[in-house]
Wavefront OBJ file of the C-alpha trace (Angstrom):
o trace
v -0.613 11.722 -20.276
v -4.365 11.846 -20.788
v -6.206 12.770 -17.622
v -9.202 10.872 -16.370
v -12.543 12.611 -16.779
v -14.884 13.297 -13.895
v -18.534 12.302 -13.890
v -19.255 16.038 -13.857
v -18.048 16.104 -17.487
v -20.447 13.340 -18.584
v -23.719 13.756 -20.463
v -26.002 11.571 -18.361
v -29.450 13.127 -18.850
v -31.825 10.419 -20.040
v -28.994 7.865 -20.034
v -28.569 4.487 -18.369
v -25.531 4.831 -16.097
v -23.485 1.881 -14.876
v -21.799 2.730 -11.580
v -19.058 0.337 -10.465
v -18.696 0.664 -6.700
v -16.775 -1.217 -4.033
v -19.357 -2.333 -1.516
v -17.098 -5.068 -0.177
v -18.271 -4.304 3.350
v -18.282 -6.484 6.473
v -21.530 -8.282 7.246
v -22.682 -9.418 10.678
v -25.905 -11.292 11.424
v -27.167 -10.591 7.907
v -26.604 -6.828 8.060
v -23.876 -4.367 7.085
v -21.490 -3.866 10.027
v -19.575 -0.875 8.601
v -21.102 1.274 5.857
v -18.204 3.682 5.184
v -17.723 2.462 1.612
v -21.436 2.798 0.940
v -21.648 6.324 2.333
v -18.734 7.555 0.231
v -20.680 6.790 -2.965
v -23.780 8.811 -2.036
v -22.598 12.155 -3.495
v -22.096 10.558 -6.912
v -25.536 8.932 -6.816
v -27.065 12.264 -5.835
v -25.225 13.977 -8.682
v -26.399 11.454 -11.284
v -29.995 11.761 -10.108
v -29.898 15.564 -10.159
v -28.311 15.497 -13.628
v -31.244 13.508 -14.981
v -29.877 9.979 -15.357
v -32.691 7.724 -16.519
v -31.432 4.663 -14.652
v -28.586 4.040 -12.222
v -27.333 0.462 -12.262
v -24.914 -0.474 -9.501
v -22.212 -3.094 -9.990
v -20.141 -4.440 -7.113
v -18.436 -7.481 -5.676
v -18.446 -8.858 -2.149
v -16.023 -11.288 -0.560
v -14.187 -14.048 -2.386
v -16.756 -16.557 -3.676
v -14.225 -17.813 -6.269
v -16.621 -17.703 -9.210
v -19.443 -19.575 -7.486
v -22.734 -18.528 -5.904
v -22.267 -18.316 -2.130
v -25.524 -17.577 -0.324
v -23.847 -15.684 2.530
v -22.267 -13.299 0.005
v -25.445 -12.221 -1.753
v -25.931 -8.463 -1.929
v -29.396 -8.206 -0.359
v -28.113 -6.739 2.968
v -25.910 -4.269 1.088
v -28.757 -3.168 -1.154
v -31.019 -2.791 1.884
v -28.493 -0.542 3.621
v -28.038 1.619 0.526
v -31.815 2.097 0.257
v -31.819 3.268 3.883
v -29.155 5.846 3.062
v -30.484 7.296 -0.208
v -33.732 8.105 -1.956
v -32.050 7.946 -5.362
v -33.692 5.143 -7.399
v -31.261 2.457 -8.495
v -30.916 -1.130 -9.594
v -28.241 -3.408 -8.160
v -26.848 -6.409 -9.982
v -25.870 -9.489 -7.985
v -22.313 -10.066 -6.734
v -20.012 -9.826 -9.766
v -17.616 -12.407 -8.344
v -20.256 -15.121 -8.527
v -19.215 -15.207 -12.188
v -15.649 -16.505 -12.748
v -15.371 -14.263 -15.803
v -15.194 -11.162 -13.618
v -11.768 -11.846 -12.129
v -10.571 -13.269 -15.462
v -11.294 -9.898 -17.127
v -13.357 -11.762 -19.716
v -14.406 -9.710 -22.739
v -17.736 -11.510 -22.978
v -18.739 -10.474 -19.465
v -17.541 -6.923 -20.104
v -19.762 -6.804 -23.199
v -22.755 -8.133 -21.240
v -22.286 -5.498 -18.546
v -21.721 -2.712 -21.064
v -24.973 -3.614 -22.824
v -26.857 -2.611 -19.663
v -25.822 1.046 -19.860
v -24.918 4.026 -22.007
v -22.316 5.559 -19.673
v -19.894 3.975 -17.182
v -18.743 5.545 -13.903
v -15.977 4.029 -11.801
v -16.615 4.824 -8.152
v -14.641 1.805 -6.923
v -11.195 3.200 -6.200
v -10.543 0.471 -3.629
v -11.037 -2.193 -6.314
v -9.204 -0.399 -9.102
v -5.882 -2.155 -8.553
v -7.600 -5.256 -9.950
v -7.807 -5.666 -13.734
v -11.244 -7.287 -13.611
v -13.935 -7.193 -16.308
v -16.036 -4.531 -14.581
v -12.973 -2.367 -13.863
v -10.708 -2.742 -16.904
v -13.020 -4.253 -19.517
v -16.169 -2.143 -19.546
v -14.373 1.214 -20.063
v -13.174 -0.071 -23.443
v -16.795 -0.322 -24.531
v -18.548 2.753 -23.096
v -17.861 6.452 -22.489
v -16.297 6.217 -19.030
v -15.727 8.608 -16.130
v -14.488 8.679 -12.548
v -16.942 9.209 -9.719
v -16.674 12.147 -7.322
v -15.065 10.073 -4.579
v -12.725 8.379 -7.054
v -11.476 11.785 -8.177
v -10.956 12.837 -4.558
v -8.981 9.667 -3.826
v -6.666 10.327 -6.762
v -6.226 13.986 -5.805
v -5.443 13.276 -2.145
v -3.069 10.391 -2.851
v -1.297 12.328 -5.591
v -0.676 15.089 -3.054
v 0.791 12.468 -0.690
v 3.533 11.938 -3.275
v 4.720 15.530 -2.828
v 4.565 15.976 0.968
v 5.904 19.056 2.748
v 9.272 18.882 4.514
v 9.141 17.049 7.835
v 6.266 14.761 6.874
v 5.991 11.260 8.330
v 4.788 8.003 6.778
v 3.485 5.098 8.889
v 3.258 1.667 7.286
v 2.051 -1.518 8.957
v 1.166 -4.986 7.799
v 3.257 -7.814 6.378
v 5.042 -9.103 3.238
v 8.027 -6.772 3.109
v 9.131 -8.213 -0.225
v 5.971 -6.885 -1.903
v 6.439 -3.424 -0.398
v 10.101 -2.789 -1.238
v 9.356 -0.378 -4.132
v 6.857 1.529 -1.981
v 9.189 1.823 1.011
v 12.065 2.954 -1.218
v 9.807 5.614 -2.686
v 8.552 6.803 0.702
v 12.114 7.041 2.026
v 12.870 9.428 -0.834
v 9.864 11.607 -0.001
v 9.336 11.532 3.779
v 11.498 12.614 6.714
v 10.827 9.290 8.439
v 9.004 6.062 7.675
v 7.680 4.352 10.816
v 7.235 0.607 10.395
v 4.916 -1.594 12.426
v 3.552 -5.113 12.224
v 5.498 -7.877 10.507
v 7.249 -5.284 8.325
v 9.082 -4.072 11.424
v 10.030 -7.651 12.301
v 11.783 -7.999 8.936
v 13.888 -4.882 9.510
v 14.666 -5.877 13.099
v 15.945 -9.205 11.774
v 17.905 -7.509 8.966
v 19.627 -5.265 11.527
v 20.904 -8.309 13.376
v 18.606 -7.951 16.385
v 16.697 -10.835 18.006
v 13.146 -11.373 16.739
v 12.132 -14.534 18.614
v 9.342 -16.419 16.919
v 7.862 -13.307 15.289
v 6.434 -13.503 11.776
v 9.072 -12.594 9.188
v 9.295 -12.791 5.405
v 11.325 -15.490 3.689
v 12.956 -12.821 1.522
v 15.525 -10.703 3.398
v 15.298 -6.921 3.481
v 17.772 -5.270 1.060
v 20.802 -4.111 3.108
v 20.605 -0.526 1.827
v 17.031 -0.217 3.080
v 17.771 -1.892 6.415
v 20.654 0.512 6.995
v 18.594 3.653 6.359
v 18.199 5.428 9.694
v 15.018 7.148 8.512
v 13.351 3.729 8.488
v 12.192 3.553 12.114
v 11.147 0.393 13.970
v 9.776 0.030 17.514
v 12.178 0.291 20.425
v 9.817 -1.538 22.767
v 6.986 -3.944 22.084
v 4.279 -6.175 23.451
v 5.267 -9.843 23.304
v 3.177 -12.996 23.513
v 4.412 -16.496 24.239
v 3.829 -18.827 21.318
v 0.975 -21.189 22.145
v -0.175 -19.314 25.254
v -1.967 -16.141 26.314
v 0.949 -14.868 28.402
v 1.844 -11.313 27.410
v 4.404 -8.775 28.533
v 6.027 -5.595 27.264
v 9.691 -4.763 27.108
v 12.589 -3.598 24.999
v 12.540 -5.097 21.511
v 16.013 -6.588 22.027
v 14.787 -8.499 25.094
v 12.400 -10.726 23.143
v 12.684 -14.414 24.024
v 12.922 -17.278 21.555
v 9.422 -18.522 22.393
v 7.809 -15.079 22.028
v 6.458 -13.116 19.092
v 6.059 -9.357 18.701
v 2.343 -8.536 18.600
v 2.170 -4.731 18.993
v 4.347 -1.677 19.466
v 5.105 -0.932 23.101
v 3.939 2.032 25.200
v 7.223 3.951 24.870
v 7.209 3.604 21.091
v 3.529 4.568 20.963
v 4.262 7.736 22.936
v 7.326 8.616 20.846
v 5.579 8.024 17.521
v 2.473 9.881 18.688
v 4.720 12.880 19.325
v 6.162 12.669 15.818
v 2.670 12.506 14.347
v 1.441 15.413 16.459
v 4.134 17.751 15.120
v 4.376 16.559 11.499
v 2.823 18.861 8.878
v 1.515 15.825 6.994
v 1.102 12.132 7.845
v 0.535 9.235 5.469
v -0.623 6.045 7.213
v -1.614 2.614 5.938
v -1.818 -0.526 8.047
v -2.091 -1.338 11.765
v 0.997 -1.535 13.983
v 0.151 -4.830 15.634
v -2.173 -7.808 15.351
v -5.190 -5.498 15.311
v -7.799 -8.047 14.291
v -6.749 -10.266 17.199
v -7.394 -7.450 19.644
v -3.875 -6.053 19.966
v -4.910 -2.517 19.129
v -3.420 -0.241 21.795
v -0.477 0.946 19.710
v -2.580 1.582 16.619
v -5.238 3.434 18.588
v -2.672 5.575 20.401
v -1.393 6.829 17.048
v -4.948 7.255 15.747
v -5.786 9.440 18.726
v -2.668 11.562 18.172
v -3.454 11.877 14.480
v -6.998 13.126 15.027
v -5.752 15.697 17.557
v -2.867 16.886 15.377
v -2.787 20.306 13.746
v -1.382 18.848 10.516
v -3.144 17.068 7.684
v -3.205 13.353 6.928
v -4.229 10.621 4.539
v -4.988 7.228 6.071
v -6.094 3.983 4.462
v -6.615 0.290 5.039
v -9.619 -1.178 6.831
v -8.074 -1.538 10.307
v -6.370 1.856 10.131
v -9.584 3.565 9.075
v -11.513 1.762 11.825
v -9.018 2.966 14.447
v -9.127 6.578 13.258
v -12.918 6.626 13.057
v -13.170 5.870 16.777
v -12.193 9.502 17.359
v -13.667 12.809 16.254
v -11.698 14.531 13.526
v -11.990 17.219 10.888
v -12.546 15.481 7.520
v -11.028 18.515 5.824
v -7.734 17.676 7.564
v -7.834 13.879 7.802
v -8.798 12.064 4.613
v -9.797 8.437 5.113
v -9.126 6.557 1.893
v -11.360 3.610 1.043
v -8.352 1.886 -0.478
v -6.029 -0.559 1.254
v -4.115 -2.439 -1.405
v -5.222 0.079 -4.046
v -3.829 2.936 -1.975
v -0.459 1.212 -1.568
v -0.240 0.331 -5.259
v -1.130 3.866 -6.314
v 1.538 5.302 -4.027
v 4.124 2.892 -5.436
v 3.187 3.158 -9.134
v 1.362 6.482 -9.437
v -1.525 4.775 -11.238
v -3.818 1.722 -11.188
v -5.369 -0.561 -13.822
v -8.722 1.126 -13.218
v -7.210 4.560 -13.799
v -5.488 3.456 -17.000
v -8.771 1.970 -18.229
v -10.517 5.309 -17.724
v -7.709 7.123 -19.549
v -8.083 4.796 -22.519
v -11.883 4.675 -22.467
v -14.268 5.157 -25.356
v -15.039 8.791 -24.440
l 1 2 3 4 5 6 7 8 9 10 11 12 13 14 15 16 17 18 19 20 21 22 23 24 25 26 27 28 29 30 31 32 33 34 35 36 37 38 39 40 41 42 43 44 45 46 47 48 49 50 51 52 53 54 55 56 57 58 59 60 61 62 63 64 65 66 67 68 69 70 71 72 73 74 75 76 77 78 79 80 81 82 83 84 85 86 87 88 89 90 91 92 93 94 95 96 97 98 99 100 101 102 103 104 105 106 107 108 109 110 111 112 113 114 115 116 117 118 119 120 121 122 123 124 125 126 127 128 129 130 131 132 133 134 135 136 137 138 139 140 141 142 143 144 145 146 147 148 149 150 151 152 153 154 155 156 157 158 159 160 161 162 163 164 165 166 167 168 169 170 171 172 173 174 175 176 177 178 179 180 181 182 183 184 185 186 187 188 189 190 191 192 193 194 195 196 197 198 199 200 201 202 203 204 205 206 207 208 209 210 211 212 213 214 215 216 217 218 219 220 221 222 223 224 225 226 227 228 229 230 231 232 233 234 235 236 237 238 239 240 241 242 243 244 245 246 247 248 249 250 251 252 253 254 255 256 257 258 259 260 261 262 263 264 265 266 267 268 269 270 271 272 273 274 275 276 277 278 279 280 281 282 283 284 285 286 287 288 289 290 291 292 293 294 295 296 297 298 299 300 301 302 303 304 305 306 307 308 309 310 311 312 313 314 315 316 317 318 319 320 321 322 323 324 325 326 327 328 329 330 331 332 333 334 335 336 337 338 339 340 341 342 343 344 345 346 347 348 349 350 351 352 353 354 355 356 357 358 359 360 361 362 363
C-alpha cells in the first residue's frame, strides 16, 4: 500500500501552498473559546514559511451552515486568533461550508480551490473522515502531502492498534450500532474495554439488567459482544429523575423506572481510575456521562488518573480532550488527538477518505 507523503518531502520554495486545516473551534462572544486545533497547526505553518513557500492559503470549515452564508459562522474570529499565535504570513478563505459543493465533494469546487495553489497540504486530520471537496477532491488535482500534525495523528493512532499486553480502552458516547465494528476490534486488541455513556446503557440492557428511562439504541447489542466479560460497564452510577433535577447515586441495578443514568458512580470511577493508573497504555474516546450538561465528575476522575499515570495514552474527542487538559501532563506520554469521529473511524477501518486521497494524489 502506498504510504502518504509528509510535507517535509514537498518542494514548496516559491510555491503557493494550500493548507486544509480543521479550525472548527468553539466561539463565544465573537472570539475563539478553545484554540487547541489552531495551535496544533502552527508547526506546519512555521515549516512552510522556513522552507520558502511564496504564499500560504488556509482552507477550513466551521460549524454546519448547510451550504448557506451564516454570519455567526464567518471565520474572522478564527483568523484573528491565528494571527495572534503566528507571525507566518497567510491568507484565509471564507468558511468552505458556506458553499454546498464542499460537502457534495463537487469536482468544480475542487478545481476552483486547486487553482489557488501549486501544492496541497492536509493538516485537517479531524475532518478527514469526510469525503468533501477540499479533503478528497483537491488531492486529485495537485501534488499533495500530509501536514506534520496529520502525520503524528496517523502514527499515534496506528500504534494504538498494536497496544502492549494489559492495555485498556475507554469508550463513551452513544449509538452503539455505529460502533459495533470498533468495539469488536478493540476487544480483540485490549485487555478490557470500559464503556460509559449511552453505550454502557445498551450493554446493561442487553445483559438483562434494569436501565430505567436511560437513553438506549433501537438496535440491540449483538449477544456475543454483550456476553464478553472484557466489555466492562459501570457497577454504580449517578441517576437523575426524568423531568426533574433530583439526583442520587447507587448501584446500577437499583435504577428506578423514572430515572436515567447520567454518569458513572464514585465506586466505578475509583475502580476504573485504578485500572488506568496501572495500564501500560490507555486509549480513550468519549465522556462517561452527560458531560456537556455538567455531569463531569466521572470523566474528570479518569482524566486525573490518566495524567498521573506512568503509562502512555492516546485520547480524543472534544469533551475527553477538554477533561484531560484541565490537568498537567507530559505531552510525550499523553497524546491528545484532534479527532473525534475521525479517530474512531481510523481505529475501526485503519484509514480515512482523506488518507486515501493523499495516497492517490497527483504527486
